[in-house]
MARTITI-480714 format. One record per atom (N, C-alpha, C): z negated, x negated, y negated; residue in one letter; residue number from 0. Coordinates in nm, 3 decimals, decimal comma. Layout:
N
+---------+---------+---------+------+------+
|       w |       u |       v | bagu | voti |
+---------+---------+---------+------+------+
|       Z |       X |       Y |    a |  NUM |
...
+---------+---------+---------+------+------+
***
This chain:
58
+---------+---------+---------+------+------+
|       w |       u |       v | bagu | voti |
+---------+---------+---------+------+------+
|   5,839 |  -5,765 |  -1,259 |    m |    0 |
|   5,797 |  -5,780 |  -1,390 |    m |    0 |
|   5,710 |  -5,676 |  -1,437 |    m |    0 |
|   5,589 |  -5,709 |  -1,461 |    p |    1 |
|   5,487 |  -5,620 |  -1,510 |    p |    1 |
|   5,534 |  -5,537 |  -1,630 |    p |    1 |
|   5,502 |  -5,420 |  -1,644 |    a |    2 |
|   5,534 |  -5,324 |  -1,749 |    a |    2 |
|   5,402 |  -5,272 |  -1,816 |    a |    2 |
|   5,418 |  -5,202 |  -1,924 |    a |    3 |
|   5,312 |  -5,135 |  -1,990 |    a |    3 |
|   5,341 |  -4,998 |  -1,996 |    a |    3 |
|   5,271 |  -4,911 |  -2,077 |    n |    4 |
|   5,294 |  -4,759 |  -2,078 |    n |    4 |
|   5,391 |  -4,727 |  -2,188 |    n |    4 |
|   5,436 |  -4,835 |  -2,270 |    y |    5 |
|   5,523 |  -4,810 |  -2,381 |    y |    5 |
|   5,590 |  -4,939 |  -2,423 |    y |    5 |
|   5,657 |  -4,938 |  -2,544 |    w |    6 |
|   5,718 |  -5,082 |  -2,571 |    w |    6 |
|   5,617 |  -5,162 |  -2,596 |    w |    6 |
|   5,628 |  -5,286 |  -2,557 |    t |    7 |
|   5,513 |  -5,400 |  -2,588 |    t |    7 |
|   5,527 |  -5,468 |  -2,709 |    t |    7 |
|   5,486 |  -5,395 |  -2,818 |    v |    8 |
|   5,487 |  -5,438 |  -2,949 |    v |    8 |
|   5,350 |  -5,397 |  -3,022 |    v |    8 |
|   5,320 |  -5,479 |  -3,109 |    a |    9 |
|   5,215 |  -5,448 |  -3,207 |    a |    9 |
|   5,254 |  -5,485 |  -3,361 |    a |    9 |
|   5,227 |  -5,408 |  -3,434 |    h |   10 |
|   5,276 |  -5,417 |  -3,569 |    h |   10 |
|   5,170 |  -5,475 |  -3,683 |    h |   10 |
|   5,232 |  -5,556 |  -3,764 |    g |   11 |
|   5,153 |  -5,608 |  -3,882 |    g |   11 |
|   5,221 |  -5,729 |  -3,933 |    g |   11 |
|   5,224 |  -5,730 |  -4,074 |    l |   12 |
|   5,296 |  -5,841 |  -4,144 |    l |   12 |
|   5,196 |  -5,939 |  -4,190 |    l |   12 |
|   5,079 |  -5,896 |  -4,237 |    q |   13 |
|   4,976 |  -5,984 |  -4,293 |    q |   13 |
|   4,866 |  -6,020 |  -4,184 |    q |   13 |
|   4,791 |  -6,131 |  -4,200 |    s |   14 |
|   4,696 |  -6,164 |  -4,121 |    s |   14 |
|   4,581 |  -6,040 |  -4,110 |    s |   14 |
|   4,541 |  -6,003 |  -3,987 |    g |   15 |
|   4,448 |  -5,899 |  -3,979 |    g |   15 |
|   4,502 |  -5,751 |  -3,959 |    g |   15 |
|   4,630 |  -5,730 |  -3,993 |    e |   16 |
|   4,694 |  -5,596 |  -3,986 |    e |   16 |
|   4,709 |  -5,549 |  -3,836 |    e |   16 |
|   4,728 |  -5,647 |  -3,739 |    m |   17 |
|   4,740 |  -5,609 |  -3,609 |    m |   17 |
|   4,617 |  -5,531 |  -3,547 |    m |   17 |
|   4,503 |  -5,577 |  -3,597 |    e |   18 |
|   4,377 |  -5,513 |  -3,567 |    e |   18 |
|   4,364 |  -5,364 |  -3,604 |    e |   18 |
|   4,456 |  -5,310 |  -3,696 |    q |   19 |
|   4,465 |  -5,190 |  -3,726 |    q |   19 |
|   4,564 |  -5,093 |  -3,654 |    q |   19 |
|   4,635 |  -5,166 |  -3,570 |    d |   20 |
|   4,746 |  -5,099 |  -3,486 |    d |   20 |
|   4,670 |  -5,068 |  -3,349 |    d |   20 |
|   4,593 |  -4,958 |  -3,352 |    h |   21 |
|   4,516 |  -4,930 |  -3,217 |    h |   21 |
|   4,616 |  -4,888 |  -3,102 |    h |   21 |
|   4,729 |  -4,820 |  -3,127 |    e |   22 |
|   4,812 |  -4,792 |  -3,029 |    e |   22 |
|   4,873 |  -4,935 |  -2,967 |    e |   22 |
|   4,911 |  -5,016 |  -3,043 |    g |   23 |
|   4,962 |  -5,150 |  -3,005 |    g |   23 |
|   4,868 |  -5,222 |  -2,920 |    g |   23 |
|   4,728 |  -5,209 |  -2,965 |    q |   24 |
|   4,641 |  -5,287 |  -2,886 |    q |   24 |
|   4,610 |  -5,235 |  -2,750 |    q |   24 |
|   4,612 |  -5,083 |  -2,748 |    q |   25 |
|   4,610 |  -5,019 |  -2,614 |    q |   25 |
|   4,724 |  -5,059 |  -2,520 |    q |   25 |
|   4,833 |  -5,065 |  -2,576 |    i |   26 |
|   4,960 |  -5,095 |  -2,505 |    i |   26 |
|   4,939 |  -5,242 |  -2,443 |    i |   26 |
|   4,890 |  -5,336 |  -2,524 |    m |   27 |
|   4,884 |  -5,477 |  -2,480 |    m |   27 |
|   4,775 |  -5,490 |  -2,379 |    m |   27 |
|   4,660 |  -5,410 |  -2,395 |    s |   28 |
|   4,561 |  -5,403 |  -2,291 |    s |   28 |
|   4,619 |  -5,365 |  -2,150 |    s |   28 |
|   4,696 |  -5,253 |  -2,158 |    v |   29 |
|   4,760 |  -5,219 |  -2,024 |    v |   29 |
|   4,854 |  -5,318 |  -1,977 |    v |   29 |
|   4,927 |  -5,387 |  -2,060 |    l |   30 |
|   5,015 |  -5,493 |  -2,018 |    l |   30 |
|   4,933 |  -5,601 |  -1,951 |    l |   30 |
|   4,830 |  -5,634 |  -2,012 |    g |   31 |
|   4,741 |  -5,760 |  -1,963 |    g |   31 |
|   4,688 |  -5,720 |  -1,820 |    g |   31 |
|   4,632 |  -5,602 |  -1,811 |    k |   32 |
|   4,584 |  -5,559 |  -1,682 |    k |   32 |
|   4,695 |  -5,548 |  -1,581 |    k |   32 |
|   4,800 |  -5,504 |  -1,613 |    n |   33 |
|   4,918 |  -5,498 |  -1,514 |    n |   33 |
|   4,967 |  -5,653 |  -1,470 |    n |   33 |
|   4,964 |  -5,729 |  -1,569 |    m |   34 |
|   5,007 |  -5,872 |  -1,547 |    m |   34 |
|   4,893 |  -5,943 |  -1,452 |    m |   34 |
|   4,771 |  -5,923 |  -1,483 |    a |   35 |
|   4,670 |  -5,975 |  -1,396 |    a |   35 |
|   4,687 |  -5,912 |  -1,240 |    a |   35 |
|   4,704 |  -5,786 |  -1,239 |    w |   36 |
|   4,711 |  -5,721 |  -1,112 |    w |   36 |
|   4,830 |  -5,774 |  -1,031 |    w |   36 |
|   4,943 |  -5,787 |  -1,094 |    i |   37 |
|   5,057 |  -5,842 |  -1,008 |    i |   37 |
|   5,045 |  -6,001 |  -0,981 |    i |   37 |
|   4,977 |  -6,073 |  -1,060 |    m |   38 |
|   4,958 |  -6,218 |  -1,031 |    m |   38 |
|   4,862 |  -6,209 |  -0,905 |    m |   38 |
|   4,763 |  -6,128 |  -0,896 |    k |   39 |
|   4,680 |  -6,122 |  -0,778 |    k |   39 |
|   4,756 |  -6,068 |  -0,652 |    k |   39 |
|   4,844 |  -5,980 |  -0,671 |    i |   40 |
|   4,926 |  -5,933 |  -0,562 |    i |   40 |
|   5,003 |  -6,062 |  -0,508 |    i |   40 |
|   5,082 |  -6,122 |  -0,604 |    i |   41 |
|   5,164 |  -6,246 |  -0,565 |    i |   41 |
|   5,080 |  -6,334 |  -0,488 |    i |   41 |
|   4,950 |  -6,376 |  -0,548 |    d |   42 |
|   4,877 |  -6,480 |  -0,473 |    d |   42 |
|   4,835 |  -6,444 |  -0,345 |    d |   42 |
|   4,803 |  -6,313 |  -0,329 |    h |   43 |
|   4,752 |  -6,265 |  -0,200 |    h |   43 |
|   4,861 |  -6,264 |  -0,094 |    h |   43 |
|   4,983 |  -6,227 |  -0,156 |    g |   44 |
|   5,100 |  -6,200 |  -0,065 |    g |   44 |
|   5,149 |  -6,350 |   0,000 |    g |   44 |
|   5,117 |  -6,457 |  -0,076 |    k |   45 |
|   5,177 |  -6,577 |  -0,031 |    k |   45 |
|   5,117 |  -6,613 |   0,114 |    k |   45 |
|   5,010 |  -6,549 |   0,151 |    e |   46 |
|   4,952 |  -6,573 |   0,293 |    e |   46 |
|   5,036 |  -6,486 |   0,388 |    e |   46 |
|   5,088 |  -6,389 |   0,349 |    q |   47 |
|   5,171 |  -6,304 |   0,444 |    q |   47 |
|   5,312 |  -6,311 |   0,437 |    q |   47 |
|   5,378 |  -6,339 |   0,312 |    i |   48 |
|   5,521 |  -6,342 |   0,309 |    i |   48 |
|   5,555 |  -6,484 |   0,272 |    i |   48 |
|   5,638 |  -6,552 |   0,329 |    p |   49 |
|   5,685 |  -6,687 |   0,297 |    p |   49 |
|   5,780 |  -6,676 |   0,174 |    p |   49 |
|   5,780 |  -6,775 |   0,102 |    a |   50 |
|   5,873 |  -6,793 |  -0,026 |    a |   50 |
|   6,005 |  -6,799 |   0,020 |    a |   50 |
|   6,112 |  -6,750 |  -0,050 |    p |   51 |
|   6,244 |  -6,771 |  -0,013 |    p |   51 |
|   6,292 |  -6,901 |   0,001 |    p |   51 |
|   6,392 |  -6,939 |   0,067 |    s |   52 |
|   6,456 |  -7,062 |   0,072 |    s |   52 |
|   6,569 |  -7,067 |  -0,016 |    s |   52 |
|   6,583 |  -7,176 |  -0,098 |    y |   53 |
|   6,698 |  -7,175 |  -0,181 |    y |   53 |
|   6,790 |  -7,289 |  -0,167 |    y |   53 |
|   6,797 |  -7,324 |  -0,020 |    a |   54 |
|   6,888 |  -7,431 |   0,021 |    a |   54 |
|   7,031 |  -7,364 |   0,033 |    a |   54 |
|   7,124 |  -7,437 |  -0,049 |    f |   55 |
|   7,251 |  -7,375 |  -0,050 |    f |   55 |
|   7,351 |  -7,485 |   0,021 |    f |   55 |
|   7,448 |  -7,422 |   0,108 |    t |   56 |
|   7,530 |  -7,511 |   0,171 |    t |   56 |
|   7,675 |  -7,445 |   0,141 |    t |   56 |
|   7,765 |  -7,543 |   0,087 |    p |   57 |
|   7,888 |  -7,502 |   0,042 |    p |   57 |
|   7,977 |  -7,463 |   0,183 |    p |   57 |
+---------+---------+---------+------+------+
***
């Protein structure tokens, strides 16, 4: 699960207020970069590590 550098929230009640929350924007930017990175790692790892088997036998 990708994480950010702080709580992943941005504040604003009215339209356009989120653009004034610079800390919230920076946190979301870090989260987006971490999400993109982990998706690339997962995609690359598919060639190296097989997916788990979910076959259950009672």
